[in-house]
C-alpha positions as CSV (number, residue, x, y, z in Angstrom):
1,M,2.2,-8.9,-26.4
2,S,5.1,-7.8,-24.3
3,N,6.5,-4.2,-25.1
4,S,9.2,-3.6,-22.9
5,S,10.2,-0.4,-24.7
6,F,7.1,1.3,-23.3
7,A,7.1,2.6,-19.6
8,I,5.0,-0.2,-18.3
9,F,4.3,-3.5,-19.9
10,T,3.1,-7.2,-19.4
11,E,5.2,-10.2,-19.2
12,P,2.7,-12.6,-20.9
13,A,4.1,-15.8,-19.5
14,E,3.2,-14.4,-15.9
15,C,-0.2,-13.1,-16.8
16,Q,-3.0,-15.3,-15.1
17,D,-6.1,-13.8,-17.1
18,C,-7.7,-12.6,-13.8
19,Y,-8.6,-9.2,-15.6
20,K,-7.7,-7.3,-12.3
21,C,-5.6,-4.8,-14.1
22,L,-8.5,-4.1,-16.5
23,R,-10.9,-3.7,-13.6
24,E,-8.5,-1.3,-11.9
25,C,-7.2,0.7,-15.0
26,P,-8.8,4.2,-14.8
27,V,-8.7,4.6,-18.7
28,K,-9.2,0.9,-19.6
29,A,-5.8,1.0,-21.5
30,I,-5.8,-2.9,-21.5
31,R,-6.3,-5.4,-24.3
32,I,-7.1,-8.9,-23.7
33,I,-6.0,-11.5,-26.4
34,D,-6.0,-15.2,-25.8
35,N,-6.9,-14.5,-22.1
36,K,-3.6,-12.5,-21.8
37,A,-3.7,-8.8,-20.8
38,S,-1.4,-6.3,-22.7
39,I,-1.2,-2.6,-22.2
40,I,-2.4,-0.3,-24.9
41,D,0.7,2.1,-25.0
42,E,-1.1,5.0,-26.8
43,E,-4.0,5.0,-24.4
44,C,-1.9,4.3,-21.1
45,I,-1.5,7.2,-18.6
46,A,1.4,5.3,-16.9
47,C,-0.3,5.8,-13.3
48,G,1.3,2.5,-12.4
49,H,-1.9,1.3,-10.7
50,C,-1.9,-2.0,-12.7
51,V,1.6,-2.8,-11.4
52,D,0.4,-2.3,-7.8
53,V,-2.6,-4.5,-8.2
54,C,-1.4,-7.3,-10.5
55,P,-1.5,-10.5,-8.1
56,A,0.9,-12.3,-10.4
57,S,3.4,-9.4,-10.8
58,A,3.0,-9.7,-14.6
59,K,2.9,-5.9,-14.9
60,K,6.5,-4.5,-15.2
61,V,8.1,-1.1,-15.2
62,R,10.8,-0.6,-17.7
63,N,14.2,-0.4,-16.2
64,D,16.3,2.5,-17.5
65,V,19.4,1.7,-15.5
66,P,21.1,-0.2,-18.4
67,K,20.8,2.5,-20.9
68,T,21.9,5.1,-18.3
69,R,24.8,3.0,-17.4
70,Q,26.0,2.8,-21.1
71,L,25.7,6.7,-21.1
72,L,27.9,7.0,-18.1
73,L,30.5,4.7,-19.6
74,S,30.6,6.7,-22.8
75,G,32.4,9.6,-21.0
76,K,29.8,12.1,-21.6
77,K,29.1,14.5,-18.6
78,V,25.8,13.3,-17.0
79,I,23.9,15.3,-14.3
80,L,21.6,13.6,-12.0
81,S,18.4,15.6,-11.3
82,V,16.8,14.5,-8.0
83,A,13.1,14.8,-7.1
84,P,12.9,16.6,-3.7
85,S,10.8,13.6,-2.4
86,W,14.2,11.4,-2.4
87,K,14.6,12.0,1.4
88,T,11.4,10.0,2.0
89,F,12.9,6.9,0.3
90,F,16.7,7.1,1.1
91,D,18.3,7.3,4.5
92,Y,21.5,9.0,3.1
93,S,22.4,12.6,3.9
94,E,22.8,15.0,0.9
95,E,26.5,14.6,1.0
96,E,26.2,10.8,0.9
97,L,23.9,10.8,-1.9
98,A,26.0,13.1,-3.9
99,K,29.1,10.9,-3.1
100,I,27.2,7.8,-4.2
101,S,26.1,9.4,-7.5
102,K,29.4,10.4,-8.2
103,G,30.7,7.1,-7.4
104,L,28.4,5.7,-10.2
105,G,29.8,8.2,-12.6
106,F,27.6,11.2,-12.5
107,F,29.3,14.7,-13.1
108,A,26.9,16.4,-10.5
109,V,23.8,16.0,-8.7
110,S,21.2,18.8,-8.6
111,E,17.8,19.0,-7.1
112,T,14.7,19.2,-9.4
113,A,13.2,21.5,-6.9
114,E,15.0,24.1,-9.0
115,G,12.8,23.4,-11.8
116,A,9.8,23.3,-9.6
117,D,10.6,26.7,-8.2
118,Y,10.9,28.0,-11.8
119,F,7.7,26.3,-12.7
120,S,6.0,28.2,-10.0
121,L,7.3,31.4,-11.1
122,K,6.1,30.9,-14.7
123,C,2.8,29.6,-13.7
124,A,2.3,32.5,-11.3
125,E,3.0,34.9,-14.1
126,F,0.5,33.2,-16.3
127,M,-2.3,33.1,-13.8
128,E,-1.8,37.0,-13.0
129,N,-2.5,37.6,-16.7
130,S,-5.4,35.0,-17.1
131,C,-9.1,35.3,-16.6
132,N,-9.6,31.6,-16.7
133,P,-8.5,28.6,-14.5
134,G,-5.3,27.1,-15.0
135,I,-4.5,23.5,-14.7
136,S,-0.8,22.5,-13.6
137,A,1.2,20.4,-16.0
138,A,3.5,19.2,-13.1
139,C,2.0,15.7,-13.1
140,P,2.5,13.9,-16.4
141,T,-0.3,11.3,-15.5
142,S,-2.7,14.0,-14.8
143,V,-2.0,15.8,-18.1
144,A,-2.2,12.6,-20.0
145,L,-5.6,11.9,-18.2
146,I,-7.1,15.1,-19.4
147,K,-5.8,14.9,-23.0
148,K,-7.0,11.3,-23.5
149,K,-10.3,11.3,-21.6
150,Y,-11.2,15.0,-21.0
151,S,-9.8,16.8,-24.0
152,F,-12.4,19.5,-23.6
153,L,-10.4,20.6,-20.5
154,E,-7.1,20.6,-22.3
155,K,-7.2,24.3,-23.2
156,Y,-7.0,25.1,-19.5
157,I,-3.5,23.4,-19.0
158,I,-1.0,26.1,-18.4
159,P,1.5,26.0,-21.1
160,V,4.6,25.5,-18.8
161,A,6.5,22.2,-18.9
162,S,7.0,20.1,-15.8
163,P,9.6,20.8,-13.2
164,M,11.7,17.8,-14.5
165,I,11.8,19.2,-18.0
166,L,12.5,22.7,-16.9
167,H,15.2,21.7,-14.6
168,S,17.1,19.8,-17.3
169,R,16.8,22.8,-19.6
170,L,18.1,25.1,-16.9
171,L,21.1,22.6,-16.2
172,K,21.9,22.7,-20.0
173,Q,21.8,26.5,-19.9
174,R,24.3,26.4,-16.8
175,Y,26.7,23.6,-18.0
176,G,26.2,23.7,-21.7
177,D,24.1,21.7,-24.3
178,D,26.7,19.0,-24.5
179,I,25.7,17.5,-21.0
180,S,22.9,14.9,-20.5
181,V,20.4,14.9,-17.6
182,V,19.0,11.8,-15.9
183,F,16.0,12.2,-13.6
184,L,15.6,10.4,-10.3
185,G,12.2,10.3,-8.8
186,P,9.2,8.3,-7.5
187,C,7.1,8.4,-10.7
188,Y,6.6,6.0,-13.6
189,S,5.0,8.5,-15.8
190,K,8.1,10.6,-16.0
191,K,9.5,7.9,-18.3
192,L,6.8,9.0,-20.7
193,E,8.1,12.6,-20.6
194,S,11.5,11.5,-21.0
195,D,10.8,9.4,-24.0
196,S,9.1,12.4,-25.6
197,D,11.9,14.8,-24.9
198,P,15.2,12.9,-24.8
199,D,17.2,15.9,-25.7
200,S,16.1,17.4,-22.2
201,V,16.0,14.3,-20.1
202,F,18.0,11.2,-21.4
203,S,16.2,8.7,-19.0
204,A,14.0,8.7,-15.9
205,L,15.0,6.3,-13.1
206,T,12.6,5.4,-10.1
207,F,13.9,5.3,-6.6
208,E,13.8,1.5,-6.6
209,E,15.8,1.2,-9.8
210,F,18.5,3.5,-8.4
211,S,18.6,1.6,-5.1
212,A,19.2,-1.6,-6.8
213,W,21.7,-0.2,-9.2
214,I,23.6,1.2,-6.0
215,S,23.6,-2.3,-4.6
216,E,24.9,-4.0,-7.9
217,D,27.6,-1.5,-9.2
218,L,28.8,0.7,-6.2
219,G,31.6,-1.5,-5.3
220,S,33.3,-1.2,-8.6
221,F,33.7,2.6,-8.1
222,L,36.4,4.5,-6.1
223,F,35.3,7.5,-4.1
224,D,37.4,10.6,-3.9
225,S,37.7,12.3,-0.5
226,S,36.4,15.8,-1.8
227,V,33.3,17.2,-0.3
228,A,30.2,16.4,-2.6
229,K,26.9,18.2,-2.5
230,I,23.6,18.5,-4.1
231,E,22.6,21.8,-5.6
232,N,19.9,23.6,-3.6
233,G,16.5,23.6,-5.3
234,G,14.9,26.3,-3.3
235,Y,11.1,26.7,-2.7
236,G,10.5,23.8,-5.0
237,A,11.4,21.4,-2.3
238,F,7.8,21.5,-0.9
239,F,6.4,20.5,-4.3
240,P,6.1,16.5,-3.5
241,V,3.2,17.1,-0.8
242,D,-0.5,17.7,-1.5
243,G,-1.0,21.4,-1.8
244,G,2.7,22.2,-2.1
245,I,2.5,23.6,-5.7
246,C,-0.3,25.8,-4.5
247,K,1.8,27.2,-1.8
248,N,4.7,27.8,-4.1
249,I,2.4,29.6,-6.7
250,N,1.1,31.8,-3.7
251,A,4.7,32.7,-2.8
252,Y,4.9,34.4,-6.2
253,A,1.4,35.5,-6.6
254,P,-0.4,35.8,-3.2
255,S,-3.7,37.0,-4.8
256,V,-4.2,34.0,-7.1
257,D,-6.9,31.4,-5.8
258,T,-5.7,27.9,-5.7
259,A,-6.9,24.4,-5.1
260,S,-5.3,21.1,-4.9
261,F,-6.8,17.6,-6.0
262,S,-4.9,14.3,-5.6
263,G,-5.8,10.7,-6.7
264,I,-7.1,9.8,-9.9
265,D,-10.5,8.9,-8.6
266,V,-10.7,12.5,-7.1
267,I,-9.5,14.1,-10.4
268,T,-11.8,11.9,-12.5
269,N,-14.8,12.9,-10.3
270,L,-13.8,16.7,-10.7
271,C,-13.5,16.3,-14.5
272,D,-16.7,14.3,-14.8
273,N,-18.7,17.0,-13.2
274,C,-17.1,19.9,-14.9
275,S,-18.3,20.6,-18.5
276,S,-16.7,24.0,-18.5
277,L,-14.4,26.2,-16.1
278,S,-14.4,29.2,-18.2
279,G,-14.4,32.5,-16.3
280,N,-13.3,30.8,-13.0
281,K,-9.9,32.1,-12.4
282,I,-8.3,29.5,-10.1
283,F,-5.0,27.6,-10.2
284,L,-5.7,23.8,-10.0
285,E,-3.0,21.5,-8.7
286,L,-3.8,18.0,-9.9
287,S,-1.7,15.1,-8.6
288,S,-2.6,11.5,-9.7
289,C,-1.1,9.9,-6.6
290,P,-3.2,10.4,-3.5
291,G,-1.1,12.6,-1.2
292,S,0.9,13.6,-4.3
293,C,4.5,12.7,-5.1
294,V,5.3,11.5,-1.6
295,N,2.9,8.7,-2.2
296,G,4.2,8.0,-5.7
297,P,4.5,4.4,-7.1
298,S,8.0,4.0,-5.7
299,L,7.0,5.6,-2.2
300,R,3.6,3.9,-1.5
301,K,5.1,1.2,0.5
302,K,7.8,3.4,2.2
303,G,6.5,4.8,5.6
304,N,3.2,6.4,6.2
305,L,2.0,9.5,4.4
306,L,2.1,11.8,7.4
307,Q,5.8,10.9,8.2
308,K,6.9,11.6,4.7
309,M,4.9,15.0,4.6
310,N,6.7,16.0,7.8
311,I,10.1,15.1,6.2
312,I,9.3,17.4,3.2
313,K,8.0,20.0,5.5
314,N,11.1,20.1,7.4
315,I,13.4,20.5,4.4
316,S,11.3,23.1,2.8
317,T,11.3,25.5,5.8
318,L,15.0,25.9,5.5
319,R,14.8,27.0,1.8
320,T,14.6,30.2,0.0
321,A,13.8,31.1,-3.5
322,V,16.4,30.5,-6.2
323,V,17.1,34.0,-7.5
324,D,18.7,33.9,-10.8
325,E,17.9,36.7,-13.2
326,K,19.6,34.8,-16.1
327,R,17.0,32.1,-16.0
328,S,15.2,32.2,-19.4
329,I,14.6,28.9,-21.1
330,D,12.0,27.2,-23.4
331,I,9.1,26.4,-21.2
332,A,7.0,24.4,-23.9
333,I,5.4,21.1,-22.8
334,P,6.8,18.0,-24.6
335,D,4.0,16.2,-26.6
336,F,3.9,13.1,-24.5
337,A,0.2,12.4,-24.5
338,K,-2.0,12.0,-27.6
339,K,-5.7,12.4,-27.6
340,I,-7.6,9.1,-27.9
341,T,-10.3,9.1,-30.6
342,V,-13.6,7.8,-29.1
343,I,-15.5,5.4,-31.4
344,D,-19.2,5.8,-31.4
345,H,-20.5,2.4,-32.3
346,P,-23.9,2.1,-34.0
347,F,-26.6,0.7,-31.6
348,K,-27.2,-2.3,-33.8
349,E,-23.4,-3.3,-33.5
350,I,-23.5,-3.1,-29.7
351,K,-26.8,-4.9,-29.7
352,A,-25.5,-7.8,-31.8
353,I,-22.5,-8.3,-29.5
354,L,-24.8,-8.2,-26.5
355,E,-27.1,-10.8,-27.9
356,S,-24.1,-13.1,-29.0
357,V,-23.3,-13.3,-25.2
358,G,-27.0,-14.0,-24.2
359,K,-28.1,-10.6,-23.4
360,F,-31.3,-10.0,-25.3
361,S,-32.8,-7.2,-23.0
362,V,-31.8,-4.5,-20.5
363,L,-32.8,-7.0,-17.7
364,D,-30.1,-9.3,-19.0
365,E,-27.4,-6.6,-18.7
366,K,-26.2,-7.3,-15.1
367,N,-23.4,-4.7,-15.2
368,C,-21.6,-6.9,-12.8
369,G,-18.1,-5.6,-13.8
370,G,-16.7,-9.1,-13.7
371,C,-15.3,-8.6,-17.2
372,G,-13.4,-5.5,-16.2
373,Y,-15.8,-3.0,-17.7
374,S,-18.4,-1.0,-15.7
375,T,-21.3,-1.8,-18.0
376,C,-22.2,-4.6,-20.6
377,K,-22.4,-1.9,-23.2
378,E,-18.8,-0.8,-22.4
379,F,-17.8,-4.4,-22.8
380,A,-19.6,-4.9,-26.1
381,A,-17.7,-1.7,-27.3
382,A,-14.5,-3.2,-26.3
383,V,-15.2,-6.4,-28.0
384,L,-15.9,-4.5,-31.3
385,E,-12.6,-2.7,-30.9
386,N,-10.7,-6.0,-30.3
387,K,-9.8,-5.0,-26.8
388,A,-11.9,-7.8,-25.1
389,E,-13.1,-11.3,-25.8
390,K,-16.5,-12.7,-25.3
391,Q,-15.5,-15.3,-23.0
392,M,-14.4,-12.5,-20.5
393,C,-18.3,-12.2,-19.6
394,L,-18.6,-14.5,-16.7
395,S,-22.4,-15.1,-17.0
396,Y,-21.8,-16.0,-20.9
397,L,-18.9,-18.3,-19.9
398,R,-20.9,-20.0,-17.2
399,R,-24.0,-20.5,-19.6
400,I,-21.8,-21.9,-22.3
401,S,-20.0,-24.3,-19.7
402,E,-23.3,-25.4,-18.2
403,K,-24.8,-26.2,-21.6
404,K,-21.6,-28.2,-22.5
405,A,-21.8,-29.9,-19.2
406,D,-25.4,-30.8,-19.6
407,A,-24.8,-32.0,-23.0
408,L,-22.1,-34.3,-22.0
409,L,-24.0,-35.7,-19.1
410,K,-26.9,-36.5,-21.2
411,T,-24.8,-38.2,-24.0
412,M,-22.4,-40.1,-21.7
413,P,-23.1,-43.9,-21.7
414,S,-21.8,-43.8,-18.0
415,A,-24.1,-43.2,-15.0
416,V,-23.2,-39.9,-13.5
417,V,-24.5,-38.3,-10.2
418,I,-23.4,-35.3,-8.1
419,V,-24.3,-35.2,-4.3
420,D,-24.1,-32.5,-1.8
421,S,-22.9,-32.7,1.9
422,K,-26.4,-33.6,3.0
423,G,-26.7,-36.5,0.6
424,V,-29.1,-34.5,-1.8
425,I,-28.6,-35.0,-5.5
426,V,-27.5,-31.9,-7.3
427,E,-27.3,-33.5,-10.9
428,S,-27.4,-36.7,-12.5
429,N,-28.1,-38.2,-16.0
430,M,-30.6,-40.7,-17.4
431,A,-28.0,-43.4,-17.6
432,F,-27.9,-43.3,-13.5
433,A,-31.6,-43.3,-13.2
434,Q,-31.9,-46.4,-15.4
435,L,-29.2,-47.9,-13.2
436,A,-31.2,-47.2,-10.2
437,G,-34.2,-48.8,-11.3
438,S,-37.6,-48.2,-13.1
439,D,-39.1,-46.3,-10.2
440,V,-36.1,-43.8,-10.2
441,E,-36.3,-43.6,-14.0
442,E,-39.9,-42.6,-13.9
443,N,-39.0,-39.8,-11.6
444,F,-36.4,-38.5,-13.8
445,D,-38.9,-36.7,-16.1
446,I,-40.7,-35.2,-13.0
447,L,-37.4,-34.1,-11.3
448,P,-34.9,-33.3,-14.2
449,G,-31.5,-34.7,-13.0
450,L,-33.3,-36.2,-9.9
451,Q,-32.4,-32.9,-8.2
452,G,-33.5,-32.8,-4.6
453,M,-33.6,-36.6,-4.0
454,L,-31.7,-38.1,-1.3
455,I,-28.9,-40.6,-2.4
456,E,-29.7,-43.0,0.4
457,K,-33.2,-43.6,-1.1
458,I,-31.5,-44.7,-4.4
459,V,-28.2,-46.6,-3.9
460,P,-27.5,-48.9,-0.8
461,F,-23.8,-47.8,-0.6
462,Y,-24.6,-44.2,0.1
463,D,-22.4,-44.0,3.1
464,D,-19.4,-44.1,0.6
465,F,-20.5,-40.7,-0.6
466,F,-20.3,-39.2,2.9
467,T,-16.9,-41.0,3.5
468,V,-15.5,-39.3,0.4
469,L,-17.1,-35.9,1.4
470,D,-15.7,-36.1,4.9
471,T,-12.2,-37.3,4.1
472,G,-11.6,-35.7,0.7
473,I,-10.1,-39.1,-0.4
474,N,-11.4,-40.4,-3.7
475,M,-12.6,-44.0,-4.2
476,K,-11.3,-45.1,-7.5
477,M,-12.4,-48.1,-9.6
478,R,-14.5,-49.9,-6.8
479,T,-17.2,-52.3,-7.3
480,W,-20.7,-52.2,-5.8
481,K,-24.0,-54.0,-6.1
482,I,-27.4,-52.2,-6.9
483,N,-30.6,-53.8,-7.9
484,N,-29.0,-57.2,-8.7
485,R,-26.5,-55.4,-10.8
486,V,-22.7,-55.1,-10.3
487,V,-21.4,-51.8,-11.1
488,Q,-17.9,-50.5,-11.4
489,G,-16.8,-47.0,-11.0
490,S,-15.4,-44.1,-8.8
491,I,-16.6,-41.7,-6.2
492,F,-14.5,-38.5,-6.2
493,I,-14.4,-35.3,-4.4
494,I,-15.4,-32.0,-6.2
495,E,-15.2,-29.8,-3.1
496,K,-14.2,-31.2,0.3
497,K,-17.3,-31.4,2.7
498,T,-19.4,-29.8,-0.1
499,L,-19.7,-31.7,-3.3
500,A,-18.9,-35.3,-4.3
501,G,-19.4,-36.8,-7.8
502,A,-19.7,-40.4,-9.1
503,I,-19.4,-42.3,-12.3
504,F,-20.5,-45.9,-12.8
505,Q,-20.9,-48.6,-15.5
506,D,-22.9,-51.8,-15.2
507,I,-20.4,-54.5,-15.8
508,T,-23.2,-57.2,-16.0
509,L,-24.4,-55.9,-19.3
510,P,-24.3,-58.4,-22.4
511,S,-20.9,-58.2,-24.1
512,V,-22.7,-56.6,-27.3
513,N,-23.8,-53.8,-25.1
514,R,-20.4,-53.5,-23.5
515,D,-19.1,-53.2,-27.2
516,R,-21.3,-50.2,-27.8
517,I,-20.5,-48.7,-24.4
518,I,-16.6,-49.1,-25.2
519,R,-17.2,-47.3,-28.5
520,Q,-19.4,-44.4,-27.1
521,A,-16.9,-43.9,-24.3
522,Q,-14.1,-43.7,-26.7
523,T,-16.2,-41.2,-28.7
524,V,-16.6,-39.1,-25.7
525,L,-12.9,-39.2,-25.0
526,E,-12.0,-38.2,-28.6
527,K,-14.6,-35.6,-29.3
528,N,-15.3,-34.0,-25.8
529,V,-12.0,-33.3,-24.3
530,Q,-12.6,-29.6,-24.1
531,T,-16.1,-30.2,-22.7
532,V,-14.7,-32.4,-20.0
533,Q,-12.3,-29.6,-19.1
534,Q,-15.1,-27.1,-18.7
535,I,-16.9,-29.5,-16.4
536,A,-13.8,-29.9,-14.3
537,F,-13.5,-26.3,-14.2
538,L,-16.9,-25.7,-13.1
539,L,-16.6,-28.5,-10.5
540,G,-13.2,-27.5,-9.3
541,E,-11.7,-30.9,-10.3
542,N,-8.6,-31.3,-12.5
543,A,-9.6,-32.3,-16.1
544,S,-7.0,-35.0,-16.2
545,E,-8.8,-36.7,-13.2
546,T,-12.0,-36.9,-15.3
547,E,-10.1,-38.2,-18.4
548,V,-8.5,-40.9,-16.1
549,I,-11.9,-42.1,-14.9
550,L,-13.3,-42.2,-18.4
551,N,-10.2,-44.1,-19.6
552,S,-10.6,-46.5,-16.8
553,I,-14.1,-47.4,-17.7
554,V,-13.0,-48.3,-21.4
555,S,-10.2,-50.3,-20.0
556,S,-12.3,-52.1,-17.5
557,F,-14.9,-53.1,-20.1
558,S,-12.4,-54.1,-22.6
559,G,-10.7,-56.4,-20.0
560,T,-14.1,-57.8,-18.9
561,E,-15.0,-58.6,-22.5
562,G,-11.6,-60.3,-22.9
563,E,-12.3,-62.4,-19.8
564,G,-15.6,-63.6,-21.3
565,E,-14.0,-64.7,-24.4
């Protein structure tokens, strides 16, 4: 289940089968097996949203610090490529960050913004010579989304690699191919790019990983007193904010129309309503994070968006373009996102799955989304593809549980009754009606389960139900009198001040009947443990509590019989 080699993965032991990651995943790249959620690597776009929303913190981001540390210890020259949004996370000055990085073992520190500047130049050149729209490849999550879900738009992606990849190639041109480049930024999906082109970028670290690394290792390094600096990245410093790429494109090609869209929901809406863009010459800046990179996964909890935008704006106003006539590198995009093959399931197969979960008509398809899928048909398709399990359908699970509970109530030799806060019977079985007397037993057929009747009209010790409801304290193995019979049992809380349940046995029955009751109760215990657990789940009571009650019945009757002998 856990695949920690992928950028994002699940720790199965921590997963609490809530399906929240599936509900929130924009591409449904989640597989549920045995109620545990795992990420489908080949379908994931590494947006990191599942990491943000997982209430159990079961979704993890692969930590690339260990392998980066090993690279540095090997003695190889390693350059740190720092995303321009770093100033919105760290409080260091440029000189301080450079010294810290060198203290960790890096040969030099350079701004990824230089790659962004070069990216802008090449995209501007492409747009000036094109008659069609161009989609930016700067955001790997957006590129992956288009390739996997909107492949008909893939032809519009401008064939220019992201700033991270371009910057690493520029650094290798400048320092030699024998260097290694490590990227530092706010993004999880950069790990996908790094994995697909390790010759360009050895590893991709998040700001959080780097910060933890500083705290752990920095004390073991000695700093020299020489001045350290970060290589200037030029106009690319404005890239991390919404519209920043468009601004850079227009710096090189003022006549090119541009538009920016940020947030997966916004991009999805754009793509859903765009069957073709042919003939519309416009540069489209797509950023998967609302507000762009300054609101990336590592930065979402760091300050407010306006503050971060102002920090970037103040930096970028001091920059000029990086003029280097020697810049001529491979601009090809690494193949880090594969197209997903969509399976068109025959209607009869979808129908068979729907019927197996009790959905026999369109009216039965509630499309409630509780399973994580938008529609019941999407859920059925996921079941066919082994991505989902039938019990994920809440209405189906509830029906099955109710049937099991009903079957158990009917077959139990014990008298069972459930009462609400007003003393109104919610459910009971025939054994309870028989215990209450012939008049009540006759009403059982008219009012199944005696639903709606008042408990005070049936048992003289009805006050005990209200005591349990008010206090939340169970009454275990008590003895009461009803209709000249002595009953033994328990009244227990199901939900404080809302529901109480009771289970009784008539201990005045002849011993031959007691033998039969003992055998039947033992059979219930042996054959219906799972059913008891389902009842406990529905009623909010621990399953072991129910089992203890059943066991106590067997024990009490066995003891009574022994005394008679």
